[in-house]
N, C-alpha and C positions, 0 to 999 in steps of 0.2 A: 710605805703606802698604807698599811694598816692603821698606823698612827694618825695619818692624815684623814682617813675615813672616820676615825673616832672624833677628831676635831670637827669634821663637817657635821657629824651627827649631834654634837654638842653645841653647834652653831658658833664655833670659834674660829672658822676658817676665814682668811683674808680673801678678797676678790681673786688674787693671784693664785691662791691655793685651790680655790673652787675650779678655776680654769684648768689647773693641773690635773684635777680629778676628772673633769670632762674629757680632757685629752687622753687620759689614761684608759677610761672606759672605751672610747672610740677605737683605740688602737690595739689594746691588749687582747691576746688570745689565751693568756694564762690566767687560771682562776685561783692560784694559790694566795694571792694577796687579798682576796675578798673575804671580809668577815662573815661569820655564820649567823643565821637568824638568832641563835642564842646570844651571841656576842652583842648584836644590835639591841636585843631585848634588854639585856642587863644595863646597857648604856641609857636606854630610854627610861629605865626605872628611876634614874637619877636626874634626867634632864627632860625639859618640857619639849613638846612637838614644835617643829618649825611651822610658821604660819603657811597656809595652803597656796597662797599666791607665789611666794618665794619657792616652795617646794616644787610646785608644778612647772614653774619657769625653768628651774635647774634641770628637772627631769626632761623637759622638752629640748633643752639645749644638748643634753647627753645623747638622746636618741636621734637628734637631727642629722641629717646627711652631712657628712664632712666633704664628700665629693660625689659627683654624679654617677661614678662608677663603683661606689662602695657595694660590698656584698651584704645581704640581709644577715641579721645576727642569728646565731644559733640559739637554741632553747636553753643550752647550759649558760650562756652569757646572759641572757634575759633573766634567768633565775638568779644569777649572781647580782645583776642590778636590782632585782627585787629585794635581795637581802639587805642591801643598803637603804633602800627607799620605803621598805615596809613600815618603818617607824615614823620617818619624817613626813610621810604622806598621810599619817593616821587621820589627820583632820582635813585632808585634801579631797578634791573631786575624785581622782582616780581611785583612791581607796574606798570612798563611799560607793562607787560604782563596781566594786569587786575586782579591781584590777589586780590586787595582790591578795594572797591568802596564806597565812602562816599557821600550820597546825602541827603540834608535837615536834617542833624544831625541824621539820623537813623543809628543805629549801623549795619554795613554792613555784609553780608555773603560773603564768598569766591566766586569770580566770575569764577574761573577755576577749572578744575578737577586736583587733585594732586595725586601723588603716593609717598609714603614714603618707602624708602628701608629699608633693615634690618639693614643697618649701620646708619640709621637716615637721610640720604640725602634725600631732598625733590624735586621731579621732577614735572615740569608743563606739563600736558597732554593736547594737543590741539586736540579737537575732529574732526578737519578737516585735519589732518596731518597723517604722517606715521613715525614711528621710532622704533628702537630696544631698548630693556630694558636689562641692564646688572646688575650684581651683584657687590659687592665691589671689586672683584678680576678681574673684566672686562669681565667675562664670560656671553655671550648672554643667557638670560633666558626666553625671551619673545619677541613678536612683537605687536606693536600697529598699527592698521589700521583704521582710522576714529574713530568711536565711540565704537570700541571693542579692548580689550586688551587680547591677548592669550599667555598662558605660555607653553613653550615646554614640551613635555611628555618625552623627552630623556635626559633632563638635568642631568648631573652627579653630583648630590648633595646628600650627605648622612646624612646631619644634617638639622634640622628644622630651616628654615630661613623665616621670616615673612616680607610681604609687606602689606601696608595699602593704599587702593584706597578710595579717598574721592570725592564724587560727590556734587557739590553745589546746592543750590536752583535754580531752573529754567532749570535744565539739567538732562538727563538720560544717562546711560552708560551701556555697556555689558562686561562681563568678562568671559573668558574661562580658567578654572583652569587646573592644570597639569594632572588631571585624566580624562579630557574631560568633566567635569560637567560644565554647563552654569549657569551664574548668571547675572540677569538683575537688575541693581541698580536704584532705584527711586531717585528723588531730595532730597538733604539733607541727604545723606546716606554715612557712612563710613563702610568699610568691611576690616577686618584684616585676613589674610589667609597665609598659607605656599606657598613658591615659588614652592615647590615640596613636595607631600605627601610621607612620608617614610614608606616603607614596615614594617609591623608588628605594626604600630601605627595607632590609630584612626584618621580619617580624620576630624579635627575640625577647624572651622572658627568662627569669632566673628563679630556680626552684630550690628550697631547703625543706625537705620533708617528703610527703607523698601526695600526688594529685592524679586524677583521671582527666584526660583530655579528649575533647571532640572538636576538632579543628576544622574551620571553614576553608575550603580549598581556594587558593589564590596562586595560580602557576607563576605569576610575575613577582610574588613576594613569598619566598619560602619561610616556614615557621620553624623556629629553633628554640628548644628548651635547654637551658644550661644548668647543669648541676654541678658545681665545682669544676673538676677537670673533664667532665663529660658533656658532649652535646648530642642532642637527638633532633634530626632534621626531618621535616615533613612537608607535604604540600596540603593534603586534606585527608584526615584519617582519625582513628580512635585508638588510644593506648593509655596504659597506666604506667607511671614512673615513680620510683621510690628511691629517695636519696637522703635518708637520715644520718645525721653525723655519727651516731654510734654504731651503725651498721658497717660491715666490712665490704659491702657491695652496693653499687648503684644499679638498680634493675629497671628494665623496660620491658613491658608485656604488650605485644601488639594484638588488638582485637580485630581491626579491619584496616585495609589500605596497605601501606608500606611506610617504613621508616628506616633511616640510617643512623647508626649510633657509632660515635667515634670520640677518641681523645682529642680534645681541642688543640693539643700541642702537636698532634699528627693528624690533621683532617684528611690527608690523602688515604689513610687506613680505615676505610669506612666498612661497618658490618651492617648488611641489609637484613632486616627482619621480615618474616612472613607472618600472617595471622596464626595465632596460637603458639607463637614462639616467644621465649623470654631471652633478652640479651642482659648479661650480667657483667659489669666491669669491676674487677677486683681492685680495691684501693691499694693494696700492697704489691701485687704483681703487675699492676698497670695493663691489664689484659682483659679482652672480651670473650666470654664463652656464650654459646647459644644452646638452648634445650627446648623441647616441646613441653608444654605445661597445660594444666587445666586452668583456663582463664578465670573461672569463678573464684578460685582460691585467692587470686590477686585483685579481684575487683568487687568482691562481695561487700567490702566495707562501705561502699557508696550507699548501700541500703541498710547499713548498720550491722551486717553480718561479718563475724570473725570465723573463718573456716580454717582449720589446721588438719593436715594430712601428713603423718610422719614427721611432725615438727617437734624439735627438742623443746624442753620446758623453758630453757633460758630465751629462745626466740618467741616462744608464746608469751612469756612474762613481759617483754619489751612491748608487745603489741597490746596487752592488756593494760599496762601502764599508761599508754598513750590514749587508748579508747575510753578508759574510765578515770583518767586523771588521778592516778594513785602511784604510790611507791611500793614495790615489792622487794622485800629483803629476804633472799632464800639462803638459809643457813644448812639446808639439806643437799649435800654435794651430790648424792646419788640421784637425786630428782633432776638436777640441772641438765643431764644429757639424756634422760629418759624421753622416749618419743611418744607423741599423743596424737590420736585422731578424735577431733571434737569440733563442735560448732556452737557458737553463741551469738546471741543478738543483743547488742549493747543498748538498743532502745527499748528492750523488753525485760531482759534479765539483769539484775543487780549484780554487782561484783561479789556480793556474799553468795548469791545463787551459783555463780561461776565457780567460786572457790569450793562450794559444797560438791559440785559436779567433778571437780578435779580430784577432790579427796576420796570420792567414791571410786574413781578409776585407779588411783594410786594413793593408798592410805598415807596421809600426812597429818601432822599437827601444825596449826597455824593460828595466829592471833591477829584480829583486825582492830586497829586503832585509828579512827577517822579516816584519813586518806593514806594510811600506811598498813601494809600486810606483812606480818613476819612469819616465815615458814621454818619450822624446826626440824 
């Protein structure tokens, strides 16, 4: 596959080989075959860029839904796609709009918010702009204003059509669903949801990352948030749910109302949560535990606050990476398990100020290079 990717970058692939790459990207969960940014850059030194029309078309084919039930891509997989397309899209629309960013050989995360429509078309969402969103037939289904996307409640759609909203590291975004429910998406999150909820069908959406939900009550249509093997079912309530691929747990913190949390393979074994309680499903043990928590520790991110209480540095670093769109390489093993009590505001404090505060609490040496921090 690496040889095939190299042929693609050099514009030597046949149509059949390009289709093979498309199929591989759609189906592969393994990242070993993806070349690095460095490898792509070396190839591009010797070969000219692909024209933007061809590059954008092939990229659109790769991210296009292969089936209506497909899961949203993880950020590791999107970063791997970026490693291939960072060069061939250099003259294309996506690159001009900051869709990919390569600094110091770090595999990049997407730099902009994207919306994948039901027909597979991928739109760039600028969070300082206003625009209307239309479906494949050209019917206006929603309106984006700044950092919020709202779907119309009166859209005349009678079949389930899904959109996927993806928020990159370093950004947050708000979504108003067709039933009036509000969803606040944290950095590094993808959400797949119906353009319009259909009468008589359960309201179900699919989460990869972290989001805060304020669900409109509808007793006739329960609301289900799916995160891999876990479902959270509600009628009308507010809660935070976190399901990042790299975390060992899928967590739900209930703010008000009530929810039931369960393994989708054993829906009869439901765990009911009460306000102020956290349900955590361990990915290895396949088991849910509940504890009382300080809600603010889990919901402060909505206002740009990162609050840590008795948090290990390894857990702290993951959240800093997502919020600031950086990579942290920690070569100080003693620091990894050290616990911290700290609060930061990502909209006010720079990552440099955060690192200075951490080094004042626990003396460390570090070096900052663009979007990478190395701790010695």
